[in-house]
C-alpha positions as CSV (number, residue, x, y, z in Angstrom):
1,X,15.1,-6.6,-26.0
2,X,11.0,-8.1,-25.9
3,X,10.9,-11.5,-26.9
4,X,8.8,-11.1,-30.5
5,X,5.9,-14.0,-29.4
6,X,5.8,-12.1,-26.2
7,X,4.9,-8.5,-28.1
8,X,2.7,-10.3,-31.2
9,X,0.5,-11.6,-28.1
10,X,0.2,-8.9,-25.9
11,X,-0.6,-6.2,-29.4
12,X,-3.5,-8.8,-30.2
13,X,-4.6,-9.2,-27.1
14,X,-4.9,-5.6,-26.5
15,X,-6.4,-4.9,-29.7
16,X,-9.5,-7.1,-29.4
17,X,-10.1,-8.9,-26.2
18,X,-11.4,-11.9,-28.3
19,X,-7.4,-12.6,-29.9
20,X,-7.3,-15.4,-27.5
21,X,-3.5,-17.3,-26.9
22,X,-3.2,-20.8,-27.2
23,X,-2.3,-23.2,-25.1
24,X,0.6,-23.7,-27.3
25,X,2.1,-19.9,-27.0
26,X,1.0,-19.9,-23.5
27,X,3.3,-22.6,-22.6
28,X,5.9,-21.1,-25.0
29,X,6.2,-18.0,-22.7
30,X,6.3,-19.9,-19.6
31,X,9.8,-21.9,-21.4
32,X,11.1,-18.5,-20.8
33,X,14.3,-17.9,-19.0
34,X,13.9,-15.4,-15.8
35,X,15.5,-12.7,-17.3
36,X,12.4,-12.7,-19.4
37,X,9.9,-12.8,-16.3
38,X,9.8,-8.6,-16.3
39,X,9.0,-8.3,-19.3
40,X,6.3,-10.6,-19.3
41,X,4.9,-9.2,-15.8
42,X,5.0,-6.0,-17.6
43,X,2.7,-6.9,-20.8
44,X,0.5,-8.7,-18.3
45,X,0.2,-5.4,-16.2
46,X,-1.0,-4.0,-19.7
47,X,-3.8,-6.2,-20.5
48,X,-5.0,-5.7,-17.1
49,X,-4.9,-2.0,-16.9
50,X,-6.5,-1.7,-20.4
51,X,-9.6,-4.1,-19.1
52,X,-9.7,-4.0,-16.0
53,X,-8.4,0.1,-15.1
54,X,-6.9,1.2,-12.2
55,X,-9.6,-0.6,-9.6
56,X,-8.8,-3.2,-7.2
57,X,-11.6,-5.4,-5.2
58,X,-11.0,-6.7,-1.9
59,X,-12.4,-9.7,-0.8
60,X,-12.6,-11.3,2.8
61,X,-14.0,-14.9,3.8
62,X,-14.7,-16.4,7.3
63,X,-14.3,-20.3,7.7
64,X,-17.9,-20.3,8.8
65,X,-17.1,-24.2,9.5
66,X,-13.9,-26.2,10.3
67,X,-12.2,-29.6,9.8
68,X,-14.2,-32.9,10.0
69,X,-13.5,-33.6,6.1
70,X,-14.4,-36.7,4.4
71,X,-11.9,-35.1,1.3
72,X,-8.5,-36.5,1.4
73,X,-7.0,-33.0,-0.9
74,X,-3.0,-33.1,0.2
75,X,-2.8,-29.8,0.7
76,X,-6.0,-29.2,3.6
77,X,-5.4,-28.9,7.1
78,X,-8.9,-29.8,7.8
79,X,-9.2,-32.9,6.2
80,X,-9.5,-36.1,8.5
81,X,-7.0,-37.9,6.7
82,X,-4.3,-35.2,8.6
83,X,-3.0,-34.7,11.6
84,X,-3.1,-31.0,12.3
85,X,-3.8,-28.3,15.2
86,X,-5.9,-26.8,13.7
87,X,-9.3,-25.9,15.7
88,X,-12.4,-27.9,14.6
89,X,-15.9,-26.8,15.0
90,X,-19.2,-27.0,13.3
91,X,-21.4,-24.0,12.1
92,X,-20.8,-20.8,13.1
93,X,-24.0,-19.3,14.2
94,X,-26.0,-16.6,12.1
95,X,-25.2,-14.1,14.3
96,X,-21.8,-14.9,14.8
97,X,-21.6,-14.9,10.1
98,X,-23.4,-11.0,9.9
99,X,-21.6,-9.7,12.8
100,X,-17.6,-10.6,11.1
101,X,-19.6,-9.1,8.1
102,X,-20.1,-6.0,9.5
103,X,-16.4,-6.0,10.5
104,X,-15.4,-6.5,7.6
105,X,-17.0,-4.6,5.9
106,X,-16.3,-1.8,7.8
107,X,-12.5,-2.2,7.4
108,X,-13.1,-1.7,4.1
109,X,-13.6,-4.9,2.0
110,X,-16.6,-5.2,-0.9
111,X,-16.8,-8.4,-1.0
112,X,-17.3,-11.4,1.4
113,X,-17.7,-15.4,1.3
114,X,-18.9,-17.8,3.6
115,X,-16.5,-21.0,3.7
116,X,-17.1,-24.1,4.9
117,X,-15.3,-28.0,5.4
118,X,-17.0,-30.8,4.0
119,X,-17.7,-32.4,0.5
120,X,-22.0,-31.0,0.8
121,X,-23.8,-28.8,3.6
122,X,-27.2,-30.1,4.7
123,X,-30.3,-28.8,4.4
124,X,-30.3,-27.4,7.4
125,X,-27.0,-25.3,7.5
126,X,-27.7,-24.3,4.4
127,X,-30.8,-22.3,5.3
128,X,-28.4,-21.0,8.0
129,X,-25.7,-19.9,5.6
130,X,-29.3,-18.0,3.4
131,X,-30.7,-16.3,7.1
132,X,-27.1,-15.2,7.4
133,X,-26.8,-13.5,3.6
134,X,-30.4,-12.0,4.0
135,X,-29.1,-10.6,6.5
136,X,-25.7,-9.3,5.4
137,X,-27.6,-7.7,2.3
138,X,-29.7,-5.9,5.5
139,X,-27.1,-4.4,7.0
140,X,-24.3,-3.8,4.7
141,X,-22.7,-3.3,0.7
142,X,-21.1,-6.3,0.3
143,X,-21.5,-8.6,-2.4
144,X,-22.0,-12.3,-1.0
145,X,-20.4,-15.0,-1.4
146,X,-20.5,-18.4,-0.5
147,X,-18.0,-21.4,-0.8
148,X,-19.8,-24.7,0.8
149,X,-18.1,-27.5,-1.5
150,X,-20.7,-29.7,-3.8
151,X,-23.9,-27.6,-4.2
152,X,-27.0,-29.0,-6.2
153,X,-30.0,-27.5,-7.7
154,X,-32.3,-26.8,-5.1
155,X,-29.7,-25.5,-3.0
156,X,-28.4,-23.2,-5.3
157,X,-31.8,-21.6,-6.2
158,X,-32.3,-20.9,-2.3
159,X,-28.5,-19.7,-2.3
160,X,-29.7,-17.0,-5.0
161,X,-32.7,-15.9,-3.3
162,X,-31.3,-15.2,-0.1
163,X,-28.2,-12.4,-1.8
164,X,-26.1,-14.7,-2.5
165,X,-24.4,-13.0,-6.2
166,X,-21.0,-15.4,-5.9
167,X,-20.5,-19.0,-5.8
168,X,-17.1,-20.2,-5.0
169,X,-15.8,-23.4,-6.6
170,X,-12.1,-24.3,-7.1
171,X,-10.9,-26.5,-9.2
172,X,-7.3,-26.3,-7.2
173,X,-5.5,-28.2,-10.3
174,X,-5.6,-29.4,-13.4
175,X,-7.7,-32.8,-14.6
176,X,-4.7,-34.2,-15.7
177,X,-3.1,-33.7,-11.8
178,X,-6.0,-34.0,-9.6
179,X,-5.5,-37.5,-9.5
180,X,-2.5,-36.9,-7.3
181,X,-4.1,-34.4,-5.3
182,X,-7.5,-35.6,-4.4
183,X,-8.9,-39.4,-5.1
184,X,-12.5,-39.3,-2.5
185,X,-14.0,-37.1,-5.6
186,X,-13.5,-37.2,-9.2
187,X,-13.0,-33.3,-10.9
188,X,-16.3,-33.9,-13.2
189,X,-17.9,-33.3,-9.5
190,X,-16.6,-30.1,-8.8
191,X,-17.2,-28.8,-13.1
192,X,-20.8,-29.8,-12.9
193,X,-21.4,-27.5,-9.7
194,X,-19.8,-24.5,-11.5
195,X,-21.8,-25.1,-14.4
196,X,-24.6,-25.4,-11.9
197,X,-24.2,-22.2,-10.3
198,X,-23.5,-20.9,-13.4
199,X,-26.8,-21.5,-15.0
200,X,-29.0,-20.5,-12.2
201,X,-27.6,-17.0,-13.1
202,X,-25.0,-16.8,-9.8
203,X,-21.5,-15.1,-11.4
204,X,-18.3,-17.8,-10.1
205,X,-15.6,-17.5,-8.7
206,X,-12.8,-20.6,-9.6
207,X,-9.2,-21.2,-9.8
208,X,-6.5,-23.1,-7.7
209,X,-3.5,-23.5,-6.2
210,X,-0.6,-23.1,-7.5
211,X,2.6,-24.4,-6.0
212,X,1.3,-28.4,-5.9
213,X,4.0,-30.0,-7.5
214,X,2.3,-29.6,-11.0
215,X,4.4,-28.8,-13.7
216,X,4.1,-25.9,-16.3
217,X,1.5,-27.0,-18.6
218,X,0.0,-27.9,-15.9
219,X,-0.8,-24.6,-14.6
220,X,-2.0,-23.3,-18.3
221,X,-3.6,-26.2,-18.3
222,X,-6.2,-25.4,-15.6
223,X,-6.0,-21.6,-16.9
224,X,-7.8,-22.5,-19.8
225,X,-10.3,-25.2,-18.9
226,X,-11.3,-21.8,-16.3
227,X,-11.7,-19.6,-19.5
228,X,-13.6,-22.5,-20.7
229,X,-16.1,-22.4,-18.0
230,X,-16.2,-18.8,-18.3
231,X,-16.3,-18.3,-14.7
232,X,-15.9,-14.7,-13.5
233,X,-13.3,-14.1,-11.1
234,X,-10.2,-16.8,-10.9
235,X,-8.4,-16.5,-6.9
236,X,-5.2,-18.1,-7.2
237,X,-3.6,-19.1,-4.1
238,X,-0.1,-19.8,-3.4
239,X,0.7,-23.6,-1.1
240,X,1.2,-22.9,2.8
241,X,2.9,-26.0,3.4
242,X,0.7,-27.6,7.0
243,X,2.4,-29.9,8.7
244,X,0.5,-32.5,9.3
245,X,-0.9,-32.5,5.8
246,X,0.6,-34.5,2.7
247,X,2.1,-31.2,0.9
248,X,4.2,-30.5,4.3
249,X,7.1,-30.7,2.6
250,X,7.0,-28.7,-0.2
251,X,9.1,-26.2,-1.0
252,X,7.6,-22.4,-1.3
253,X,7.5,-21.2,-5.5
254,X,10.1,-18.6,-5.6
255,X,8.2,-15.1,-5.9
256,X,9.5,-14.5,-9.3
257,X,7.8,-17.8,-10.2
258,X,4.3,-16.8,-8.8
259,X,4.3,-13.4,-10.6
260,X,4.8,-15.2,-13.5
261,X,2.0,-17.4,-13.6
262,X,-0.3,-14.8,-12.2
263,X,1.1,-13.0,-15.3
264,X,0.2,-15.8,-17.8
265,X,-3.4,-16.2,-16.1
266,X,-3.7,-12.6,-17.1
267,X,-2.9,-13.1,-20.4
268,X,-5.1,-16.6,-20.8
269,X,-8.0,-14.7,-19.2
270,X,-7.5,-10.9,-20.5
271,X,-11.0,-9.6,-19.3
272,X,-12.2,-12.0,-16.1
273,X,-11.0,-10.7,-11.9
274,X,-8.0,-12.3,-11.1
275,X,-7.7,-12.1,-6.9
276,X,-4.5,-13.2,-5.0
277,X,-5.7,-15.2,-1.9
278,X,-4.1,-17.6,0.0
279,X,-0.5,-18.4,1.0
280,X,1.0,-14.5,-0.8
281,X,2.2,-13.0,2.6
282,X,5.0,-16.4,2.7
283,X,5.7,-16.7,-0.8
284,X,5.7,-13.7,-2.2
285,X,7.3,-11.7,0.5
286,X,8.2,-8.4,-0.2
287,X,7.0,-8.6,-3.7
288,X,3.0,-8.7,-2.7
289,X,2.5,-5.1,-4.3
290,X,3.7,-7.0,-7.6
291,X,1.0,-8.6,-8.1
292,X,-1.2,-6.0,-9.9
293,X,1.8,-5.1,-12.3
294,X,1.7,-8.9,-12.7
295,X,-2.0,-9.0,-13.8
296,X,-4.0,-9.2,-10.9
297,X,-7.1,-6.9,-10.3
298,X,-8.0,-8.3,-6.7
299,X,-6.8,-9.5,-3.6
300,X,-8.2,-11.3,-0.4
301,X,-7.6,-10.0,3.1
302,X,-7.2,-10.9,6.4
303,X,-7.1,-13.8,7.5
304,X,-7.8,-17.4,5.7
305,X,-8.9,-20.0,6.3
306,X,-6.7,-21.6,8.6
307,X,-3.6,-19.1,8.3
308,X,-3.5,-16.2,9.3
309,X,-3.1,-12.8,6.5
310,X,-1.7,-9.7,7.1
311,X,-4.0,-6.6,9.0
312,X,-6.5,-5.2,6.7
313,X,-4.9,-2.1,7.1
314,X,-1.6,-3.0,5.4
315,X,-3.2,-4.3,2.4
316,X,-5.1,-0.9,2.2
317,X,-2.4,0.8,2.6
318,X,-0.2,-1.3,0.3
319,X,-2.9,-0.7,-2.7
320,X,-3.2,2.8,-1.4
321,X,0.7,3.5,-2.6
322,X,0.2,2.0,-5.3
323,X,-1.5,4.4,-7.1
324,X,-4.8,2.0,-7.7
325,X,-8.2,2.2,-6.2
326,X,-10.8,0.1,-4.8
């Protein structure tokens, strides 16, 4: 039998998207026993179908600048504070950035993001990214996104003028847990970059990584922070423990807990895009296609920053087999 609170919340959200679930209600749903997880997933699926229909979007990224990052994020293989085996290199050439975008477009991606390591890019690097974006816009119909660390208002204006439509900037985790993950910059700096991008008219993509050791209450805190910031898209990653990082020995989230997390994010943010990104292959394993039932409507395809993804064909086949469209 379905939980009465879950039924009431779902019916209210389906009736009106403004009928928001409260923090206390979300915590109550998170505390439901495991045998109620399927019920929660089904309700999230109904909400996704109501407000996002049966369409799934796909996005891809390129690690445009790898390693040498001054920040000490506990999970990150690109931090200079960790000893990992990743490739490190400066910003890729404009030609490589454009050529990769064209390949991903031809493979079926609809969105493309250029991602760089480090706290903030130089003016010269911003110019190169802007030039690449302008050329990608000429050659494809991709929606162009960037994830470049901290940004200033002039940088954002230049990127927007070049054809960039979306700024990605993850909060990574809840404010109350952030100092356990990163100590080299303040949470408010991330919030400020998001607000600057929104005020400039860019769409904002911001989410985090689940499985860092946060509590359910802190996952819900993150979901509500994103709701308050009114971001357009929420990428959900799952920790892939990288040898050499402070998180190398953390266990993976169980698949059903990961799916439950997606469902609760959907209940809290019923009208937003929710994209499932890094770590899904090792966390969800045979349950990857369930992310859509759990409330997601977007999928990152191809490789990630320092880890490998599946073939794009496998993901496109999986989407088609669910009966959803792109």
